N, C-alpha and C positions, 0 to 999 in steps of 0.2 A: 869709177862712178863717184858722184857727189854723195855727201852724207845723207841728203834727203832721199835720193834714189836707193842708197844702201838700205835704209830703214824700211823702204817699201817691200824689201824681201821678206820681212816678218809677216805682214798680212797675206802676202802671196803664199808663204809656207803654210799659213793657217788654212787657206782655201784648198791647197793641195791635200792637206791632212783631212779635210772635211769630206773627201770622196770616200764613201764607205764601200769597199769592194765586196763585202758580204752582201750588201743590198744589190749592187750592180751585177755581180755574178749570179745571184739568185734570180733576178729578173731575166737575165739573158738565158738562163737554163731552165726557166719555168718552174722554179722552186718557190716554196712559201717565203714570205717576208721573214727574215731571221729574228725580227722583234716579236714574232707571233708564236714561237714555240720554244721548247727547252728552257734555257736560262734567259731568253730574250736578248741575249748579247749578240750584236752583229760582228761576229768574229769567226775564225776558221773552225774552232772547236765546236761551236754551236751549229755551224753549217754542216759539219760532219754528222750531226745527229739525223740529217735527212737520209744518210746512207750513201750520199754522193761524194766519194773521195776526191774526184776531180774538182768538184766545186769548192771543196774545203781547201785543196791545194792551191787553186787559183786565188782564193780569198787571201790565204796567207801570203802568197807571192805578191799579190797586188798591194796589200797593206804594207808589206816590207819594202817594196820598190818605191812607194810614195815617200816613205821616210828617207830612203837612200837618195832619191831624186832631188828632194827639197834641199838636203844638205849639200849634195854635189853641185846643184845649180847655184846655190849661194856661194860656194867656194870658188867656182869658176868666175862668176860675176864680180866677186870681190878681188879677183886677180891672184888667186892662190895657185900659181902654176906648179908649185912643188907639193901641194896638198898638205903642207905642214904649217905654213906661216900664219894661217888664220885661226889656229886653235885658241889664241888669246883674244880673238875678236868678239866683242860683246854683241855685234850684229849677228854673227853666226850662232852665238849662244841663244839669241832671241829666236832665230830660225828653228833651232833644235826644239826649243820649248813650244813654239807656235805650231809646228807640224804635229807634234804629239797632242797638244790641246785640241787641234782640229780633229784628230781621230777620236778623242774622248768626247768632244762636244761639237759634232759636225753641223755647221749651219745649213747644209743641204738636206739633212735628215732629221730635222726637229731637235737637234742637239742631243740625240740619243746615239751615243757611240759605243765603241768596243772598249776592251780593257787595255789594249795597247801593246801586247807582247810582240806581234809581228812588226808593227811600226817602230817600236824601240829597237828591234833587231836591225832593221834597215838603217836607222839613224846611226847606230854604232858602227856598222860597216861603212857608212858614209864618212864618219869621223876618222876611222882607221880600220883597215882590213884585219889586222892582227887582233885589235880590240874586239871587233865583231866576232871573229872566229873563236876567241877565248871565251867570250860570254855565251855564244851559241853552244860551245862544247860543254859548258857548265849546265845549260838547260838539258842537253841530250843525256849527260851522265845521270843527273837526278831523275829525269823522266824514265830512263831505261831501268834503273835499279829500284826506284821507289814507285814508279808508275802513277805519279800524280802530276798532271800537267800544270796545275796551279802552283804546286810546291816548286816545281822546276822553274816556273816563271819568277817566283819570289826569290829563289836562290840566284838566278841570273841577274835580277834587278839589283840585288845587294852587291854582287861581285862586280858588276859592270863598272861602277865608279871606282872601285878599288883597283881593278885592272888598269883603268885610265891613269890613276895617280902613279901606279907602278911603272907604266910605260912613259908618261910624259911629265910627271911631277904635278905640283899644284898650279893649275891654270884656270882661267875663267870657265873654260869648257867643262871642267870637272864639276863646277857648281850647277851648270845647266843639266848635266847628266844625273847629278844627285837629285835635282828637282824632278826629272823624269822618273827616276827610281821611286821617289816618294809617292808620286801620282799613281804609278803602276801598282804599288803596294796598296794604296788607298782604294783603287778600283777593284782589288782582290779581297776586300775586307769580308765579304760574305764567304769566300772560299777559305779564308783564314779561320772564320768561325766554324765552318764545316770540318776543317782539318783538326781543330781542337776538339770538336765533338765526335770525331771519328765517322762523320757522315759524308765526307768528300768522296766523289766518285773517282775511280782509278781509270787510267787509260785502257781502253778496250772493254770497259764495263758497258753492258747493254742498257742498264738503267742508270741515268745520270740526272741528278737534281740540281747541280750547281749552275 
């Protein structure tokens, strides 16, 4: 691909990220708009508040797959046959940030997006399966033992870039993942306040205010 076509991958990734599966799944399953209840966040956790576990699972899967698909599409079009040579590509770094920003600020849904946990997970698996598995394991461990979904997400966000450096050293992709980490933490700022105040809801709690 030419340099101009390469950089077209970045806006394409943003458009892919802008598909909010919380909204899509809710419409397909005749559920309320996820912006209209609970935290107002169009994500799997908020969709779960409807009591529809399948809808929540499909939302998480869809948001994760769009992050994975955007990264893998870019890698294939950039000619990364071994899935390792483009880790230093600034274009791929742009794709990673763009698909995540698309989820946070989706053009198709009035720029009202989710917090990015599932999409970040998909991105990490797209970058490297071991990286994604290690970060997802961190989320699971914190969630199981402490029962705070938000705290698990924050821990995974912090450790994701650290795992990348451990696996691949200091490369441009590490900067992109650090930016994703910072954005994810910023989107969880209300949850951080609730954690500090002791008012954050735990996983399985019937009453949730976050």
